[in-house]
N, C-alpha and C positions, 0 to 999 in steps of 0.2 A: 524660490529656486532651490534645486538640490545643492547640498553642500558638496565640496570637493573632497572625495574620500582620501584618507591618508594612504600612502603607497605601502601596502603590506602584501607579501606573497608567502604562500605556505612553504615554499622552498627555503625561506630564510627565517621563518618564525620558529622560535624555540618554544616548545610546549611548556609553559611556565609552571612552576610548582603551584599546586592548587591553594586557594585561599582558605584560611581557617580563622577561627576566633570570633570577631564581633558579628560577622554575618550569620553565624550558626544559630544565634538566638532569635534572629528576626523572623524566621519561618514560623516559630512557635507563636510569636506575637501576631503574625498575620492570621494564624489559625484562631487565636483567641478572639480576635476582633471579627471573625466570621466572614471573610470575603467569599467563601464557598456557598454558605447559606444565602448570601446576598446575590450571588450569580443566579441561583435557582429562583429567588424571589423576583428578580428583575425580568426573568424569562417568562414568568407566568402571570404577572398582575400589573395593572396600571399602564399609563402611556410609556412607551420605551423607544429609545433611539438605539439602533443596532450598532455595535462596535465589536471588533474582532482583534484578538491578541494571539499571535502564533509564536511559541517559544521553542527553539531548537536546541537540543543538547547533543553536541557533537560526540560521536562515538559511544553513546549511551544506549544503543539499541538492545542491549541484553536486559530485557524486562525481568528475567529471572533474578538478575543481580539487583535491579531496582527494588524488587520485593524483599530482598535480603538486607538491603541497606537501610539506614535510618533516614527515611524520606517522608516526613509527616506531611509536607505540602503536596507531594504527588499522591500520597495515600488518600488525602482528603479529596483531591480532584477525582481520583478513581471512584471514591465513595459517592460523589455527587454527580457523576457522569458516566461516560463510556470508556472502557478499557479495551483496546484492540491490538493484540499481538499481530505482527505481520512479518513478511519476509521480502527479500530483495532478489534481484537478478544475480548473475555472475557472468564472467567472460564466456563467450565473446560479445554478449549484449553490452556489458559494461563491467568494470571492476567495482568491487565494494569499497569505493573511496568517496571522499567528501564531495568532489565536484559533481559526479553523477548523482549522489544521494541528495544533496541540496537542490540541484537542478530539478530533480524529480519532484521533490516536495513543493518547490516554489513555482514551477510551471504547470504542474498537474498532468504531465505526460511522461511516458517512459523514455529511457535513453535512446531507443530506436527512432524517436521523434526529436527530442531536444538535442541529441547528438553529442553530449558530454559523456564520454566513455571512460575517462580517467582524469587525473588531476592536471593534465596538460591543457584541458579544455579544447583540444584540437577537434574541429568539426562541430562545435556547439552552434546551434541555430536558434538564438533567442529572438531573432526578428520574426520568425514564423511562430515561435512558441514563447511569448514573453511571460514574465513573472506575473503573479496574481495582483500585486500592487499596481503594476502598470495597467492591467486590465481594469482595475478599479478607477484609475485616473481617466482612462479613455471612456469608460461608461458613465462615470459620475465625477467630473472634474472638481466639483465643490468639496468632495470628501478629502480629508487630509491623511496622507500616507507617510509612514515612517519606518525605516529599517536601520538597525544597528547590529554590528557583528564583530566578534573578536577575530574571526578569520576574514581578512580583507577581501579575498576574491568574491565572497558572497555579495557584498555591497558594491564592489567595483566592477564585477563582470556579469553576475546573474540578474540583479535588479538594475533596471534601466534608469537613465537620467530623467525619465518622466515621473519617477517617484518624487514626492515633495522633498523628503529629506532622507539622505543615505549617509550613514556614518560608519567608517571603519575605525574601530577603537585603536588608538596608538598602542603599539606593542607593550610598552612599559606599564600600561594600565590593565591590560588583559581583561579577564571576566569581571573584575571589580569595577573597572571603568565602564564596561558595557552595561552592567547592572545599574550603576549610578545614572548613566545617560538615559536608559530606558525609564527608570523611576522618575527622573525629572521631567521627561517628555510627557509621560502619562499623567503625572500629578499636576503639572503646571501648564501644559499645553492642552490642545483639544484634538487629539488624533482620533481618527475613525478606524484605521487599520494599521496594526503595529506588528513588525517582525523583529524578534530578538534571538540572536545566536550566541550561546555560551560554549566555550571551547575546551575547558579544562578536563572534563571526563575523558576525552580522547587522549589528552596528554598522559593521564594516569594509565590508560590502556596501553599506550605505546611503551611507557617506561617500566610498568610493573605487571601488566596483564590484567584481564578482566577477572581472573580468579584471585586477585590480591586484595588485601585490606586497603591498600592505597586507592584502588578503584572504588571500593565501597565508600571510603572517606570523600573521594571526589564527588560521588553521587550525593552524599550528604551535604557538601558545600553548595553544589549546584541547586539542590532542593531549597536550601535557605535563600539563595539568590532569586529563585522563582518566587518564593514567599515574599521577598521584598517587592518584586514587581506587582504581585497580586495585591499587596497592601496598598500600593500606590493607586491601583484601580479603585479600590474602595474609598480612598481618601479624596477622590474627585468631588468637587462641589455638586456636580450634576449627576452623581452616581445613582441616585434614587430614581431617576427617569431614564436610565440607560440599561440596555440589554447586552451585556458582554458575553461573548463566546470565547472561551480559552481553549486553545489547542496546543498540546505539548507533544513533541515528536523527536526522532533521532534519525541521522542519516545512514548509520550502519552500526554493526556491533563490533566485537573484538574477540579474539581467541583468549582462552584462559591464560595462555603464556604471554599474550600481547601481540598486537598487530592485526591488520585487516587488509582487504584488497582481493582476497581469494574467494573460494567457493564454499568454504565450510559453513555448516549451519550456524555456528556461533557468529561468523562474520556477516552472514546474511540477515541477522536478526534486527528487527526494528519494532516500533509500536506507534500508535496514536492514542493519546488520552485527550478526551474532549469533555468539557463541562460548561453548563450555561446554554443559552440559546434555545431553550426548550427541549434539549436532549434528555433522555431518561436517565435516572440515577442508577448506580450499581448494576450496570449492564456490561456484559462481556460480549464482544462481537468478533466473529472469526472471518468475516467477509470484507474486512477493511484493508485498503492498500495505501501506501504513501501518497499516491496521486490524488487521493480523496481530500487531502488537506486544503489544496487550493480551491477545489470545487465547493467544499464546505464553507470556506471563508466567503467566497463570492455569493453563495446562496444566502448566507446569514445577512449580508449587506443588501440583499434585495436585487442583486445583479443577475439577470438571467444569462445562462450559459448559451452562447450562440453555437449551434452545431458546426458552423464553419471553423470554430476554434479547434475542433478535433481533440478535445480534452479526453484523457483516459479515465479521469476520476469522476466520482459521483458524490453528491452531498451525503453526509452521514444521516441527515434528516430523512433521506429517501431510500431506505434499504429495499432492495428488490427481492421478491421471493424467488428462490431457485430450487427446483425439485431435488437436485443432488444434495443440497445442504440438509435436507430432511433426514439424510442417512447417517449423520454424525453419530447418533446414539448407537448405531449398529456397527461402527468401525471396530476392528479387532487388531490384535498385535500380529507380528510377523509369524509365518509358518515356516517357509523355506529361506526367506531372505535373512542374511546374517549381519548386514551393515546398518540396519535401521535402529536397532536397540530394542531390548526386550520389553520395554514399557510403552513404546510409542504406538498409539492407536491410529490406524491409518488405512485400512482397506476392508472392503466387503464386495461380494459378488451379487448381493441382493439389490435389484433395481428399485427405484422409487415406485410408489403406488401408480398404477396405470402404465408403467413402462415394462419392457421385457427385453431379454437378451436371447438371441437365437444362436445356439452353439451346435446345431446338428452337423455342420461340416467342420467343426473345430477338431484339431489334432488332439491326441492324448498325451498324458504325462506332462513334463515341463514343470516350471515353478508354479506352485499352487496359487500364489497371489495374482498371477497375470494370465491364468487359463481362461481366455475369453475376455470380454469387456469387464473391467473392474472399476470400482469407485474408490478414490483415494484422496490424499491431501498432499500439499507441496512438501511438507517435511518428510513424510513417508516415502513418496516417490523419488525425490531427489537424493535421499540417503541411500537408496538401493544401488545407485551407480552415479556418483558425482562426475561433473565435468563432461557430460554428454549432451549438453544443451537442454536438459530437463529444467534447469534453473531459469531458462528464458521463457517459460510458460507463465509470464507475468499477468496476462489478461484473464486468466482463470482465477476464481475466488473460492475460498472455502473448500468444499468437497467437489471434485470434478471426475469425469469419466476418462479412462485410459484403456487403450488397446496397445499392449507393449510386447511385440514379437521378440524384441531383443532380450528382455529380461526373462520372458517365458522360456526361451531356448537355453537358459543356463543350467537346466537339468535334462536328463535323457527324455526324449519325446518321440512321438510318432506323428506323421502327417504334417500338415501346415497350419498356420494360424488363420482361421476364417471365422470371424464372429461379427454379429450384427446387433447393434443397439437400436431398439424400436421405441418410438414415442407413443404416447396415447393417441387415440383418434380424436383430433380436435374438431369441434364444430365450425363450419364455415358457411358462407353464402355463395352459391354458384354465380358466375359471371362477374366476380370482383377480383381484386388482387390482394395478396397477402405477402408478408415478408417473413422468411424463416431466418432467424438470427442466432448466432452462437460464436463463442470464441474457439479458435482452432490453432493447435500447435502440432505441426507435422514435420517429421524428419524422414527423408526418403533414402532408401537403399535397395539395390537389387530389383527384384520383380514385384515388390510390395505395391499395394494400391489402396487408396482410401476413396470411398464413394459416399455421396449423399443421394439417397433415392427418395422419391415421393410417390405415394399412391393416393388415389381419390376414391372414396366410397369403397375401400377394400379391394380396388382393382390392382392390376400388376404394377409393381414399383418401377418407376422410370428415373434414370440418373439425372440430377440437376447440377452436380458438381463432382469432379474427379480430380484427385491429387496424384501426380506422378513425379513431382518435384517438391523441394522443401517449401513449406508454408509456415514460417516461424511467427508465433505470437500474433496471429491474425484475428481480426473481427470480421466475420462474414455476415452479409445481409443479402439473402437470395430472394429476389422478387419472383413471385409465383403467380401465374395467371390461372385462376380457378375456373374450370369448365362450367358452363351453364348447367344448372340442376344439381351440382355437387353439394353434398351435405357434410362430409367429413374429409379431413386430410390427415395423413400419417407420414412421418419421416423415418427413414432408416439410415443408420451410419454403419457402413460395412468396411471392415479392415481385413485385408488378406496379405499374407506374407509368410516368411519363415524366420530365420535368424537375421532379421533386418533391424529396423528402428521402431518407431512408435507413432501413435496419434492420440492426442488429448483434446477433449472438447468440454465446454462448460457454458452455462447461461443460455441453454437452448430455449427459444420461445418463438411463438407465432403471433404476429401482430397484423391487424387489418383482417380482411376476409369476412 
């Protein structure tokens, strides 16, 4: 039966001074005994029992600061697995606070589904979108699940009573108690899926800022505590026949001066580090999102994701090829935009192989970066004009396509924005059906319009979808009936407007047919 969590609320928790001293040396001991090499071995040879460990470091989303800090445990995990920098939403989708962040990680869906938009938890819908440990219990009740957190609302509100054991660490114990409880459970118990949350990096961020030595010291201490937990994994009597997947992540970042909740790039920063479970070593991924943590844990445990769950995440084991992501080596720095930063690589007008952009009706002048369809990244695009819902484009990954009449109009121009992005001509079988899928993020103003048009065997394009109202962070699946005798199909994405808003798409693919 689940334990009764201690009553802890963030409103009255004092972010306690971080722990130093004895724990700092234990990460080195964990490294010396090689739990990371063991993770890789267990994933590749011999009979194995899958087990998963998710460790959350509150407020530690600044991967740039992690790499500057003395974090040998995390460094070793990155060397033996995947390192994936990622980014969050901002208001109005949700604030960059802990309740939305942990809810996103633990449920595998974005805030527009799980409903936790700030630390009040108002509107949270965990009945429709339960935590991943609850999904484990429902799919395979014999598996043992365990969650322990320094911030009580995680184990009191996000994880359900169906989880075998939920522990909110008493405030006086803080991260030291959370670490000790996780170590004891992993070493002496027989858990199959474990979640651990450590809180002190966030305390340092609030009190001193992410640009401080105190923040680096807090990362160092948390790293040592992660090392203790990993040492407990390797100390298990049955470790030799177990296949452990370790995922380390964070719910949000911090400004250099301290604080979070807003829309700045520093506050929106997060990451996923994953090692074991057959994942490749020394790999950097740009297509990973926080929602992937839950899906990856379920996949590793052999639990098939039911489409009815409507998860937004996908397992790290199953990266999907995306044509736009092939453009990353071509991305360049800003030309006309001034708020992006001189060194940020983030836009190109060159389409992927087989794609084209039709700009024959496109107006002249305007901001160079957005003259017709462009290919860009979340960092580059959102920095051009924060707080205009570009941050809500959460279902796009890596490099995506943008038609941005608003930003294009920020310099003198002639005519209107009229640009069409054209897919390759995909082979199909006539008389069947196919599904055209893509993520879509569209903000409406004035007379602008977005159209998806389809042509068969080079015939005249016919509209299959038109936007004349907001369509925020959508996933579209358009069912197409392919005429008898058809051999190819081609899609067009046409955006028309002036000094209005924008349209962003990603993950365009045709299935079936």
